[in-house]
N, CA, C and O atoms as CSV, one atom per row, in Angstrom:
chain,resi,resn,atom,element,x,y,z
A,1,UNK,N,N,0.846,-1.172,0.000
A,1,UNK,CA,C,0.000,0.000,0.000
A,1,UNK,C,C,0.889,1.231,0.000
A,1,UNK,O,O,1.820,1.340,0.799
A,2,UNK,N,N,0.592,2.167,-0.913
A,2,UNK,CA,C,1.392,3.374,-1.016
A,2,UNK,C,C,1.055,4.371,0.070
A,2,UNK,O,O,0.138,4.175,0.867
A,3,UNK,N,N,1.819,5.441,0.077
A,3,UNK,CA,C,1.582,6.494,1.072
A,3,UNK,C,C,0.329,7.279,0.696
A,3,UNK,O,O,0.073,7.550,-0.477
A,4,UNK,N,N,-0.428,7.630,1.695
A,4,UNK,CA,C,-1.679,8.355,1.484
A,4,UNK,C,C,-1.360,9.824,1.230
A,4,UNK,O,O,-0.671,10.454,2.031
A,5,UNK,N,N,-1.858,10.380,0.114
A,5,UNK,CA,C,-1.593,11.798,-0.161
A,5,UNK,C,C,-2.413,12.704,0.748
A,5,UNK,O,O,-3.472,12.312,1.239
A,6,UNK,N,N,-1.927,13.889,0.963
A,6,UNK,CA,C,-2.653,14.896,1.736
A,6,UNK,C,C,-3.435,15.738,0.731
A,6,UNK,O,O,-2.842,16.450,-0.079
A,7,UNK,N,N,-4.764,15.658,0.782
A,7,UNK,CA,C,-5.581,16.348,-0.218
A,7,UNK,C,C,-6.732,17.106,0.423
A,7,UNK,O,O,-7.124,16.839,1.559
A,8,UNK,N,N,-7.252,18.044,-0.324
A,8,UNK,CA,C,-8.379,18.859,0.100
A,8,UNK,C,C,-9.673,18.141,-0.274
A,8,UNK,O,O,-9.674,17.317,-1.188
A,9,UNK,N,N,-10.762,18.437,0.408
A,9,UNK,CA,C,-12.006,17.691,0.219
A,9,UNK,C,C,-12.559,17.807,-1.201
A,9,UNK,O,O,-13.206,16.877,-1.684
A,10,UNK,N,N,-12.318,18.924,-1.873
A,10,UNK,CA,C,-12.828,19.099,-3.238
A,10,UNK,C,C,-12.171,18.126,-4.201
A,10,UNK,O,O,-12.819,17.620,-5.118
A,11,UNK,N,N,-10.876,17.860,-3.995
A,11,UNK,CA,C,-10.175,16.896,-4.856
A,11,UNK,C,C,-10.688,15.482,-4.618
A,11,UNK,O,O,-10.768,14.685,-5.553
A,12,UNK,N,N,-11.036,15.168,-3.381
A,12,UNK,CA,C,-11.593,13.848,-3.072
A,12,UNK,C,C,-12.942,13.689,-3.774
A,12,UNK,O,O,-13.214,12.647,-4.371
A,13,UNK,N,N,-13.777,14.709,-3.703
A,13,UNK,CA,C,-15.090,14.665,-4.357
A,13,UNK,C,C,-14.925,14.474,-5.861
A,13,UNK,O,O,-15.607,13.636,-6.452
A,14,UNK,N,N,-14.032,15.238,-6.491
A,14,UNK,CA,C,-13.811,15.109,-7.943
A,14,UNK,C,C,-13.305,13.725,-8.307
A,14,UNK,O,O,-13.734,13.150,-9.307
A,15,UNK,N,N,-12.392,13.183,-7.500
A,15,UNK,CA,C,-11.853,11.849,-7.771
A,15,UNK,C,C,-12.953,10.794,-7.688
A,15,UNK,O,O,-13.022,9.898,-8.529
A,16,UNK,N,N,-13.809,10.899,-6.679
A,16,UNK,CA,C,-14.888,9.928,-6.540
A,16,UNK,C,C,-15.930,10.092,-7.649
A,16,UNK,O,O,-16.527,9.107,-8.084
A,17,UNK,N,N,-16.151,11.319,-8.108
A,17,UNK,CA,C,-17.075,11.529,-9.227
A,17,UNK,C,C,-16.559,10.841,-10.483
A,17,UNK,O,O,-17.355,10.381,-11.302
A,18,UNK,N,N,-15.260,10.762,-10.648
A,18,UNK,CA,C,-14.671,10.044,-11.786
A,18,UNK,C,C,-14.949,8.544,-11.685
A,18,UNK,O,O,-14.882,7.831,-12.687
A,19,UNK,N,N,-15.255,8.072,-10.497
A,19,UNK,CA,C,-15.591,6.666,-10.239
A,19,UNK,C,C,-17.103,6.476,-10.149
A,19,UNK,O,O,-17.572,5.486,-9.587
A,20,UNK,N,N,-17.864,7.414,-10.695
A,20,UNK,CA,C,-19.332,7.359,-10.762
A,20,UNK,C,C,-20.036,7.516,-9.422
A,20,UNK,O,O,-21.168,7.058,-9.268
A,21,UNK,N,N,-19.392,8.153,-8.452
A,21,UNK,CA,C,-20.069,8.507,-7.207
A,21,UNK,C,C,-20.816,9.809,-7.444
A,21,UNK,O,O,-20.338,10.686,-8.164
A,22,UNK,N,N,-21.983,9.931,-6.841
A,22,UNK,CA,C,-22.799,11.138,-6.948
A,22,UNK,C,C,-23.024,11.722,-5.562
A,22,UNK,O,O,-23.128,10.989,-4.578
A,23,UNK,N,N,-23.099,13.043,-5.494
A,23,UNK,CA,C,-23.392,13.717,-4.230
A,23,UNK,C,C,-24.877,13.558,-3.939
A,23,UNK,O,O,-25.721,13.881,-4.776
A,24,UNK,N,N,-25.189,13.058,-2.747
A,24,UNK,CA,C,-26.598,12.898,-2.369
A,24,UNK,C,C,-27.010,13.862,-1.266
A,24,UNK,O,O,-28.199,14.117,-1.078
A,25,UNK,N,N,-26.034,14.402,-0.532
A,25,UNK,CA,C,-26.346,15.338,0.555
A,25,UNK,C,C,-25.111,16.196,0.833
A,25,UNK,O,O,-23.977,15.727,0.735
A,26,UNK,N,N,-25.355,17.463,1.180
A,26,UNK,CA,C,-24.260,18.366,1.532
A,26,UNK,C,C,-24.621,19.169,2.764
A,26,UNK,O,O,-25.786,19.498,2.989
A,27,UNK,N,N,-23.633,19.473,3.541
A,27,UNK,CA,C,-23.763,20.270,4.751
A,27,UNK,C,C,-22.336,20.462,5.259
A,27,UNK,O,O,-21.450,20.861,4.503
A,28,UNK,N,N,-22.121,20.177,6.532
A,28,UNK,CA,C,-20.757,20.207,7.048
A,28,UNK,C,C,-19.946,19.056,6.479
A,28,UNK,O,O,-18.716,19.101,6.460
A,29,UNK,N,N,-20.643,18.019,6.014
A,29,UNK,CA,C,-20.024,16.877,5.368
A,29,UNK,C,C,-20.711,16.666,4.024
A,29,UNK,O,O,-21.837,17.116,3.814
A,30,UNK,N,N,-20.029,15.983,3.124
A,30,UNK,CA,C,-20.590,15.661,1.820
A,30,UNK,C,C,-20.810,14.155,1.790
A,30,UNK,O,O,-19.875,13.387,2.019
A,31,UNK,N,N,-22.031,13.727,1.511
A,31,UNK,CA,C,-22.342,12.310,1.416
A,31,UNK,C,C,-22.433,11.950,-0.058
A,31,UNK,O,O,-23.130,12.609,-0.829
A,32,UNK,N,N,-21.713,10.885,-0.443
A,32,UNK,CA,C,-21.692,10.436,-1.833
A,32,UNK,C,C,-21.991,8.949,-1.896
A,32,UNK,O,O,-21.710,8.203,-0.958
A,33,UNK,N,N,-22.572,8.525,-3.029
A,33,UNK,CA,C,-22.837,7.106,-3.234
A,33,UNK,C,C,-22.664,6.745,-4.702
A,33,UNK,O,O,-22.802,7.585,-5.592
A,34,UNK,N,N,-22.359,5.477,-4.930
A,34,UNK,CA,C,-22.321,4.944,-6.289
A,34,UNK,C,C,-23.411,3.895,-6.468
A,34,UNK,O,O,-23.432,3.183,-7.473
A,35,UNK,N,N,-24.316,3.797,-5.500
A,35,UNK,CA,C,-25.379,2.810,-5.544
A,35,UNK,C,C,-25.080,1.591,-4.675
A,35,UNK,O,O,-25.995,0.886,-4.250
A,36,UNK,N,N,-23.793,1.347,-4.414
A,36,UNK,CA,C,-23.378,0.218,-3.580
A,36,UNK,C,C,-22.664,0.677,-2.320
A,36,UNK,O,O,-22.844,0.105,-1.245
A,37,UNK,N,N,-21.852,1.717,-2.465
A,37,UNK,CA,C,-21.064,2.244,-1.354
A,37,UNK,C,C,-21.574,3.638,-0.991
A,37,UNK,O,O,-22.015,4.394,-1.857
A,38,UNK,N,N,-21.509,3.963,0.285
A,38,UNK,CA,C,-21.847,5.307,0.755
A,38,UNK,C,C,-20.643,5.820,1.535
A,38,UNK,O,O,-20.150,5.146,2.439
A,39,UNK,N,N,-20.169,7.017,1.185
A,39,UNK,CA,C,-19.039,7.616,1.898
A,39,UNK,C,C,-19.417,9.016,2.358
A,39,UNK,O,O,-20.198,9.712,1.709
A,40,UNK,N,N,-18.855,9.409,3.475
A,40,UNK,CA,C,-19.084,10.736,4.042
A,40,UNK,C,C,-17.737,11.446,4.097
A,40,UNK,O,O,-16.788,10.953,4.706
A,41,UNK,N,N,-17.665,12.607,3.454
A,41,UNK,CA,C,-16.416,13.357,3.334
A,41,UNK,C,C,-16.535,14.653,4.129
A,41,UNK,O,O,-17.411,15.471,3.848
A,42,UNK,N,N,-15.667,14.846,5.115
A,42,UNK,CA,C,-15.710,16.103,5.867
A,42,UNK,C,C,-15.155,17.248,5.017
A,42,UNK,O,O,-14.300,17.035,4.157
A,43,UNK,N,N,-15.638,18.437,5.260
A,43,UNK,CA,C,-15.126,19.603,4.525
A,43,UNK,C,C,-13.897,20.159,5.241
A,43,UNK,O,O,-13.900,21.292,5.724
A,44,UNK,N,N,-12.852,19.342,5.300
A,44,UNK,CA,C,-11.590,19.743,5.930
A,44,UNK,C,C,-10.535,19.920,4.854
A,44,UNK,O,O,-10.550,19.233,3.832
A,45,UNK,N,N,-9.633,20.834,5.089
A,45,UNK,CA,C,-8.533,21.048,4.159
A,45,UNK,C,C,-7.240,21.152,4.936
A,45,UNK,O,O,-7.042,22.126,5.661
A,46,UNK,N,N,-6.359,20.187,4.809
A,46,UNK,CA,C,-6.534,18.919,4.097
A,46,UNK,C,C,-7.270,17.907,4.961
A,46,UNK,O,O,-7.388,18.071,6.175
A,47,UNK,N,N,-7.761,16.857,4.310
A,47,UNK,CA,C,-8.409,15.763,5.041
A,47,UNK,C,C,-7.316,14.956,5.727
A,47,UNK,O,O,-6.289,14.657,5.118
A,48,UNK,N,N,-7.530,14.603,6.982
A,48,UNK,CA,C,-6.550,13.817,7.724
A,48,UNK,C,C,-6.343,12.470,7.034
A,48,UNK,O,O,-7.275,11.897,6.469
A,49,UNK,N,N,-5.112,11.979,7.090
A,49,UNK,CA,C,-4.765,10.735,6.381
A,49,UNK,C,C,-5.598,9.545,6.838
A,49,UNK,O,O,-6.046,8.748,6.013
A,50,UNK,N,N,-5.807,9.418,8.136
A,50,UNK,CA,C,-6.607,8.294,8.650
A,50,UNK,C,C,-8.049,8.398,8.150
A,50,UNK,O,O,-8.660,7.391,7.793
A,51,UNK,N,N,-8.580,9.602,8.125
A,51,UNK,CA,C,-9.933,9.816,7.615
A,51,UNK,C,C,-10.006,9.450,6.135
A,51,UNK,O,O,-10.955,8.801,5.697
A,52,UNK,N,N,-9.004,9.868,5.369
A,52,UNK,CA,C,-8.971,9.557,3.944
A,52,UNK,C,C,-8.890,8.046,3.724
A,52,UNK,O,O,-9.541,7.522,2.820
A,53,UNK,N,N,-8.112,7.349,4.526
A,53,UNK,CA,C,-8.042,5.890,4.411
A,53,UNK,C,C,-9.407,5.258,4.664
A,53,UNK,O,O,-9.787,4.309,3.978
A,54,UNK,N,N,-10.147,5.777,5.644
A,54,UNK,CA,C,-11.484,5.266,5.923
A,54,UNK,C,C,-12.446,5.543,4.766
A,54,UNK,O,O,-13.292,4.708,4.445
A,55,UNK,N,N,-12.316,6.720,4.141
A,55,UNK,CA,C,-13.157,7.063,2.990
A,55,UNK,C,C,-12.856,6.110,1.833
A,55,UNK,O,O,-13.774,5.584,1.203
A,56,UNK,N,N,-11.579,5.891,1.557
A,56,UNK,CA,C,-11.192,5.000,0.458
A,56,UNK,C,C,-11.658,3.576,0.718
A,56,UNK,O,O,-12.121,2.892,-0.195
A,57,UNK,N,N,-11.537,3.128,1.964
A,57,UNK,CA,C,-11.995,1.796,2.320
A,57,UNK,C,C,-13.507,1.675,2.098
A,57,UNK,O,O,-13.985,0.675,1.562
A,58,UNK,N,N,-14.238,2.685,2.510
A,58,UNK,CA,C,-15.689,2.692,2.323
A,58,UNK,C,C,-16.104,2.745,0.862
A,58,UNK,O,O,-17.169,2.251,0.493
A,59,UNK,N,N,-15.256,3.348,0.027
A,59,UNK,CA,C,-15.543,3.458,-1.403
A,59,UNK,C,C,-15.045,2.247,-2.185
A,59,UNK,O,O,-15.317,2.118,-3.379
A,60,UNK,N,N,-14.313,1.360,-1.509
A,60,UNK,CA,C,-13.780,0.181,-2.190
A,60,UNK,C,C,-12.597,0.489,-3.075
A,60,UNK,O,O,-12.386,-0.187,-4.081
A,61,UNK,N,N,-11.812,1.509,-2.717
A,61,UNK,CA,C,-10.646,1.913,-3.505
A,61,UNK,C,C,-9.356,1.681,-2.734
A,61,UNK,O,O,-9.329,1.770,-1.507
A,62,UNK,N,N,-8.289,1.383,-3.462
A,62,UNK,CA,C,-6.963,1.336,-2.855
A,62,UNK,C,C,-6.340,2.720,-2.984
A,62,UNK,O,O,-6.833,3.567,-3.729
A,63,UNK,N,N,-5.263,2.940,-2.260
A,63,UNK,CA,C,-4.556,4.224,-2.343
A,63,UNK,C,C,-4.059,4.445,-3.764
A,63,UNK,O,O,-4.138,5.561,-4.279
A,64,UNK,N,N,-3.547,3.399,-4.404
A,64,UNK,CA,C,-3.031,3.524,-5.769
A,64,UNK,C,C,-4.141,3.894,-6.751
A,64,UNK,O,O,-3.945,4.748,-7.615
A,65,UNK,N,N,-5.306,3.254,-6.621
A,65,UNK,CA,C,-6.441,3.586,-7.488
A,65,UNK,C,C,-6.869,5.038,-7.278
A,65,UNK,O,O,-7.183,5.745,-8.236
A,66,UNK,N,N,-6.880,5.477,-6.018
A,66,UNK,CA,C,-7.253,6.862,-5.713
A,66,UNK,C,C,-6.272,7.844,-6.329
A,66,UNK,O,O,-6.679,8.854,-6.902
A,67,UNK,N,N,-4.982,7.553,-6.216
A,67,UNK,CA,C,-3.971,8.457,-6.801
A,67,UNK,C,C,-4.150,8.592,-8.290
A,67,UNK,O,O,-3.931,9.671,-8.841
A,68,UNK,N,N,-4.548,7.509,-8.968
A,68,UNK,CA,C,-4.779,7.569,-10.412
A,68,UNK,C,C,-5.972,8.456,-10.760
A,68,UNK,O,O,-6.013,9.061,-11.831
A,69,UNK,N,N,-6.950,8.531,-9.839
A,69,UNK,CA,C,-8.137,9.347,-10.081
A,69,UNK,C,C,-7.893,10.840,-9.837
A,69,UNK,O,O,-8.648,11.684,-10.318
A,70,UNK,N,N,-6.825,11.160,-9.081
A,70,UNK,CA,C,-6.549,12.575,-8.769
A,70,UNK,C,C,-6.130,13.337,-9.970
A,70,UNK,O,O,-5.863,14.536,-9.879
């Protein structure tokens, strides 16, 4: 597993949209789904690495797959 990049929440949202995730709710957090997975993204800049790992795990992505989507 590669090193987790430090990224802003907007880049995470764009990367997940490239994987066919859609925004279903927004507020202090952004909730996204692809129909099978549901992820909640905090509006933090940057997103903490542990939080990002949990988001990727919930989305069914590896760190390498996520880096390719950035």
